[in-house]
LOTOR-6729 format. One record per residue (C-alpha): residue number from 1; residue in three letters; x, y, z. Coordinates in steps of 0.5 Angstrom, whole numbers. Last residue first. Layout:
LOTOR-6729
SITE   resi   resn       X       Y       Z
SITE    NUM    ALA       X       Y       Z
...
This chain:
LOTOR-6729
SITE   resi   resn       X       Y       Z
SITE    369    MET     295      59     136
SITE    368    GLY     295      66     132
SITE    367    LEU     301      63     128
SITE    366    GLU     305      70     131
SITE    365    ALA     301      68     139
SITE    364    ARG     304      61     138
SITE    363    THR     311      63     136
SITE    362    LYS     311      69     142
SITE    361    ASP     308      64     147
SITE    360    LEU     313      59     145
SITE    359    ARG     319      64     146
SITE    358    ILE     316      65     153
SITE    357    LEU     317      58     155
SITE    356    SER     324      58     152
SITE    355    ASP     326      64     155
SITE    354    ARG     324      61     162
SITE    353    THR     329      55     161
SITE    352    VAL     328      48     161
SITE    351    ILE     333      43     162
SITE    350    GLY     335      36     159
SITE    349    ILE     336      29     160
SITE    348    VAL     339      30     167
SITE    347    LYS     339      23     171
SITE    346    ASP     335      22     178
SITE    345    GLN     330      17     174
SITE    344    GLU     329      22     169
SITE    343    LEU     330      29     170
SITE    342    VAL     329      36     168
SITE    341    PRO     333      41     170
SITE    340    ILE     329      48     172
SITE    339    GLN     332      55     169
SITE    338    ASN     330      62     170
SITE    337    ILE     330      63     178
SITE    336    GLY     326      68     183
SITE    335    LEU     323      62     187
SITE    334    GLU     316      63     186
SITE    333    ASP     316      66     179
SITE    332    MET     321      59     177
SITE    331    GLN     316      55     180
SITE    330    GLU     310      58     177
SITE    329    LEU     313      57     170
SITE    328    LEU     315      50     172
SITE    327    SER     307      49     173
SITE    326    VAL     305      52     167
SITE    325    ALA     310      47     163
SITE    324    PRO     306      41     166
SITE    323    GLN     311      35     169
SITE    322    GLU     311      30     164
SITE    321    VAL     319      29     164
SITE    320    GLN     320      31     171
SITE    319    ALA     322      37     174
SITE    318    SER     328      39     178
SITE    317    LYS     328      45     184
SITE    316    LEU     335      46     187
SITE    315    LYS     337      46     194
SITE    314    SER     340      39     194
SITE    313    ALA     342      39     187
SITE    312    PRO     348      44     190
SITE    311    THR     348      51     187
SITE    310    MET     355      52     184
SITE    309    ILE     360      56     186
SITE    308    GLU     365      51     190
SITE    307    GLY     364      46     185
SITE    306    ILE     365      50     180
SITE    305    LEU     373      51     182
SITE    304    THR     376      58     184
SITE    303    SER     383      59     183
SITE    302    ASP     382      62     175
SITE    301    TRP     376      66     177
SITE    300    ARG     379      69     183
SITE    299    GLU     382      76     180
SITE    298    LYS     375      76     176
SITE    297    PRO     371      77     183
SITE    296    ILE     366      72     185
SITE    295    ARG     359      74     185
SITE    294    LYS     358      75     178
SITE    293    ILE     359      67     177
SITE    292    ASN     353      65     181
SITE    291    ARG     348      69     178
SITE    290    MET     350      68     171
SITE    289    THR     348      61     172
SITE    288    VAL     351      54     175
SITE    287    ILE     347      48     176
SITE    286    GLY     348      42     182
SITE    285    GLN     350      35     182
SITE    284    LEU     346      32     178
SITE    283    LYS     347      25     176
SITE    282    ASP     348      23     169
SITE    281    GLY     356      22     169
SITE    280    ASP     358      26     175
SITE    279    ALA     354      33     173
SITE    278    VAL     354      41     174
SITE    277    VAL     348      43     169
SITE    276    PHE     351      50     166
SITE    275    TYR     347      57     165
SITE    274    ARG     349      63     161
SITE    273    GLN     351      61     155
SITE    272    GLY     355      67     150
SITE    271    THR     358      61     145
SITE    270    VAL     366      64     146
SITE    269    LEU     366      68     152
SITE    268    ILE     362      63     156
SITE    267    CYS     365      57     153
SITE    266    GLY     373      57     153
SITE    265    GLN     374      63     157
SITE    264    VAL     369      63     162
SITE    263    LEU     369      56     164
SITE    262    GLN     377      56     165
SITE    261    GLY     376      62     169
SITE    260    LEU     371      58     173
SITE    259    SER     375      52     174
SITE    258    LEU     373      45     172
SITE    257    GLN     372      40     178
SITE    256    GLN     365      41     178
SITE    255    SER     364      38     172
SITE    254    ILE     360      41     166
SITE    253    ILE     354      39     162
SITE    252    PRO     351      43     157
SITE    251    CYS     344      42     156
SITE    250    GLU     343      38     149
SITE    249    ARG     336      36     151
SITE    248    ALA     333      43     151
SITE    247    MET     326      42     155
SITE    246    VAL     320      44     151
SITE    245    ASP     316      39     150
SITE    244    GLN     319      34     155
SITE    243    ALA     317      39     160
SITE    242    MET     310      39     158
SITE    241    ILE     305      43     154
SITE    240    ASN     297      42     155
SITE    239    GLN     297      49     157
SITE    238    LEU     303      53     156
SITE    237    ALA     299      58     151
SITE    236    LYS     293      59     156
SITE    235    SER     299      61     162
SITE    234    LEU     302      66     157
SITE    233    ALA     296      69     155
SITE    232    ALA     294      70     163
SITE    231    GLN     301      72     165
SITE    230    ARG     300      77     159
SITE    229    ARG     294      79     161
SITE    228    SER     296      81     168
SITE    227    GLN     302      85     166
SITE    226    ALA     298      89     161
SITE    225    VAL     293      91     167
SITE    224    ALA     298      92     171
SITE    223    SER     301      97     166
SITE    222    GLN     294     100     165
SITE    221    LEU     293     101     172
SITE    220    VAL     299     105     173
SITE    219    TRP     298     109     167
SITE    218    GLY     291     111     169
SITE    217    MET     294     112     176
SITE    216    PHE     300     117     173
SITE    215    ALA     295     120     169
SITE    214    LEU     290     122     175
SITE    213    LEU     295     124     180
SITE    212    ILE     299     128     175
SITE    211    ALA     293     132     173
SITE    210    VAL     290     133     179
SITE    209    PHE     296     137     182
SITE    208    TRP     297     140     175
SITE    207    GLN     290     144     175
SITE    206    GLY     291     149     170
SITE    205    ALA     285     147     165
SITE    204    VAL     290     144     160
SITE    203    LEU     293     140     166
SITE    202    ALA     286     138     168
SITE    201    LEU     284     135     160
SITE    200    ILE     290     131     160
SITE    199    GLY     289     127     167
SITE    198    TRP     282     126     165
SITE    197    THR     285     123     159
SITE    196    ILE     290     119     163
SITE    195    CYS     284     117     167
SITE    194    LEU     279     115     162
SITE    193    LEU     285     111     159
SITE    192    GLY     286     107     166
SITE    191    ILE     278     106     166
SITE    190    GLY     279     102     159
SITE    189    TRP     284      98     161
SITE    188    GLY     280      96     167
SITE    187    THR     274      95     164
SITE    186    TRP     278      91     159
SITE    185    SER     281      86     165
SITE    184    ALA     274      85     168
SITE    183    ILE     272      83     161
SITE    182    HIS     278      78     160
SITE    181    THR     278      75     167
SITE    180    ALA     271      73     166
SITE    179    ARG     272      70     160
SITE    178    ASP     278      66     162
SITE    177    TYR     273      64     169
SITE    176    ASP     268      61     165
SITE    175    GLU     262      59     169
SITE    174    THR     258      65     166
SITE    173    ALA     254      68     172
SITE    172    ARG     259      66     178
SITE    171    TRP     265      68     173
SITE    170    LEU     262      75     172
SITE    169    LEU     261      76     179
SITE    168    ALA     268      74     181
SITE    167    ARG     270      78     176
SITE    166    LEU     267      85     178
SITE    165    VAL     269      84     185
SITE    164    ARG     276      83     182
SITE    163    GLY     275      89     179
SITE    162    GLY     272      93     185
SITE    161    ASP     279      91     188
SITE    160    LEU     283      94     183
SITE    159    PRO     286      89     178
SITE    158    PHE     281      89     174
SITE    157    GLY     276      95     173
SITE    156    PRO     270      96     177
SITE    155    ILE     272     103     181
SITE    154    PHE     271     101     188
SITE    153    HIS     279     101     189
SITE    152    PHE     279     108     187
SITE    151    LEU     275     110     193
SITE    150    ALA     281     106     198
SITE    149    LEU     286     110     194
SITE    148    MET     282     117     195
SITE    147    PHE     282     115     203
SITE    146    TYR     289     113     202
SITE    145    ILE     291     120     199
SITE    144    PHE     286     124     205
SITE    143    ALA     290     120     211
SITE    142    LEU     296     121     208
SITE    141    TRP     295     129     207
SITE    140    GLN     292     128     215
SITE    139    ILE     299     125     217
SITE    138    LEU     303     130     214
SITE    137    GLY     299     136     217
SITE    136    ALA     299     132     224
SITE    135    ILE     307     131     223
SITE    134    ILE     307     139     223
SITE    133    ILE     302     141     228
SITE    132    SER     305     136     233
SITE    131    GLY     301     140     239
SITE    130    ALA     298     133     242
SITE    129    THR     291     134     240
SITE    128    VAL     293     135     233
SITE    127    LEU     297     129     233
SITE    126    VAL     292     125     236
SITE    125    ILE     287     127     231
SITE    124    TYR     292     125     226
SITE    123    ALA     293     119     228
SITE    122    VAL     285     118     228
SITE    121    TYR     285     120     221
SITE    120    PHE     291     115     219
SITE    119    ILE     288     109     222
SITE    118    GLY     282     111     219
SITE    117    ALA     286     111     212
SITE    116    ILE     288     104     214
SITE    115    ILE     281     101     215
SITE    114    LEU     278     104     209
SITE    113    ASN     284     100     205
SITE    112    SER     283      94     209
SITE    111    LEU     276      94     207
SITE    110    LEU     276      94     200
SITE    109    GLY     282      89     200
SITE    108    ALA     278      84     205
SITE    107    VAL     272      85     200
SITE    106    ALA     276      83     193
SITE    105    LEU     279      77     198
SITE    104    LEU     271      75     199
SITE    103    LEU     269      76     192
SITE    102    GLU     275      71     189
SITE    101    LEU     273      66     195
SITE    100    ILE     266      66     192
SITE     99    PRO     268      65     186
SITE     98    LEU     273      60     187
SITE     97    THR     280      59     188
SITE     96    ALA     286      54     187
SITE     95    GLU     284      51     180
SITE     94    ARG     285      58     177
SITE     93    ALA     292      59     180
SITE     92    ILE     293      65     184
SITE     91    ARG     298      70     182
SITE     90    SER     297      76     186
SITE     89    VAL     297      84     184
SITE     88    GLY     299      88     189
SITE     87    GLY     296      95     192
SITE     86    PHE     295     102     189
SITE     85    SER     303     103     188
SITE     84    PHE     304      96     184
SITE     83    LEU     307      91     188
SITE     82    THR     307      84     184
SITE     81    VAL     305      79     188
SITE     80    ARG     307      71     187
SITE     79    LYS     305      64     188
SITE     78    VAL     299      65     193
SITE     77    PRO     296      59     195
SITE     76    ILE     289      59     197
SITE     75    GLY     287      55     203
SITE     74    LYS     283      60     206
SITE     73    GLY     288      62     211
SITE     72    LEU     293      63     206
SITE     71    ALA     288      68     203
SITE     70    VAL     287      72     209
SITE     69    LEU     294      72     211
SITE     68    SER     296      75     204
SITE     67    LEU     291      80     204
SITE     66    VAL     293      83     210
SITE     65    PHE     300      82     208
SITE     64    GLU     298      86     202
SITE     63    ARG     295      91     206
SITE     62    ILE     301      92     210
SITE     61    TYR     305      93     204
SITE     60    VAL     300      99     201
SITE     59    ALA     301     102     208
SITE     58    ILE     308     101     209
SITE     57    PHE     309     104     202
SITE     56    TYR     305     110     204
SITE     55    LEU     309     111     210
SITE     54    LEU     315     111     206
SITE     53    SER     313     116     201
SITE     52    ALA     310     121     207
SITE     51    ALA     317     120     210
SITE     50    ILE     321     122     204
SITE     49    GLY     316     128     203
SITE     48    LEU     317     130     210
SITE     47    ALA     325     130     209
SITE     46    ILE     324     134     203
SITE     45    ARG     320     139     207
SITE     44    GLN     324     140     212
SITE     43    TRP     330     140     207
SITE     42    LEU     326     146     204
SITE     41    PRO     325     150     211
SITE     40    TYR     318     151     212
SITE     39    ALA     315     158     211
SITE     38    GLU     314     155     204
SITE     37    PRO     308     152     207
SITE     36    PHE     307     145     205
SITE     35    GLN     304     143     198
SITE     34    THR     310     144     194
SITE     33    VAL     315     139     198
SITE     32    VAL     309     134     200
SITE     31    VAL     307     134     192
SITE     30    ALA     314     133     191
SITE     29    THR     316     127     195
SITE     28    ILE     309     124     193
SITE     27    LEU     311     124     186
SITE     26    VAL     318     122     187
SITE     25    PHE     316     116     191
SITE     24    ALA     311     114     186
SITE     23    ILE     316     115     180
SITE     22    ALA     320     109     184
SITE     21    TRP     314     105     186
SITE     20    THR     312     105     178
SITE     19    TYR     318     100     177
SITE     18    HIS     314      94     181
SITE     17    LEU     316      92     187
SITE     16    ARG     316      84     187
SITE     15    ILE     313      80     193
SITE     14    ARG     314      72     194
SITE     13    VAL     309      69     199
SITE     12    ARG     313      66     205
SITE     11    LEU     308      70     209
SITE     10    ILE     310      76     205
SITE      9    ARG     317      75     201
SITE      8    GLY     322      79     198
SITE      7    PRO     323      81     190
SITE      6    LYS     329      84     187
SITE      5    THR     326      90     182
SITE      4    ALA     319      88     177
SITE      3    SER     319      90     170
SITE      2    GLY     323      85     167
SITE      1    MET     317      80     169
């Protein structure tokens, strides 16, 4: 969760860039700079490298757009997509899909990769015909890389498309989603380790380009597997847990007439509290978090009232006492928030935080539960 940058949206689906994209941009740019003939000026090769990175990102983004479109068209609610350099890993509730739909999405991903690689190759032919040799060379290189990515996705290791095919087939055969995901994830982890080992051997043999590419893809694949397994473990740990079980009943309640300066000096700097419920009596009026506070310059803290910066109740997602904790976590992921107030008859009785859910998962894991 902390490994992704600020999220955007695809078809109202929340999307986050994994931090490995920063490394991917640097690697793609460096490869273009070194692979293009030195007859071209350095600044031109760097510009081409940056252009290649952006085009590759756009291609992967388009792939996820297509897959989100297919999923929503089949009535599958995609909660969130984490975008890795090989593609996206979608967060979909198990109850919202079936093995045949999982297989359909995996096949759509495989076809999307091949089609995008084909488009790059057609563009290369058109540019060669038009005499744009430099741009044609760049597009040819992108076509090759994306075709290799398309082949990579045929490997039966989750979360690659081939791994999703494997999971769908195992799910259908065993009728056990968790077991199918576990097997496909371990397969993906093993393939990632194999890629890293192969990359090390290629480096010893002096094939540094192949070595870096294999090691990087293996590392990214293992990172994606680790994140998927953490999400699955967290969801499993929260089964049969309700909001009333994990909410903090002694949530800090403040008035909207309080000044921001008073809140910071009298409470935040003393207790380290990072969220506050704004209420009139027990009636929820809004919530204030560090995100709201940091938007206000320090010189305006004393003259700014809480009511001016709070997120109003009309824009908040609230929870009921018997709401499953898993759905609360999904809401937090979908909206990019870390707290949800719990209401009973429109009165604030507690608050559930992301930290409390993660802490519960860690505690249960330590106890082997």
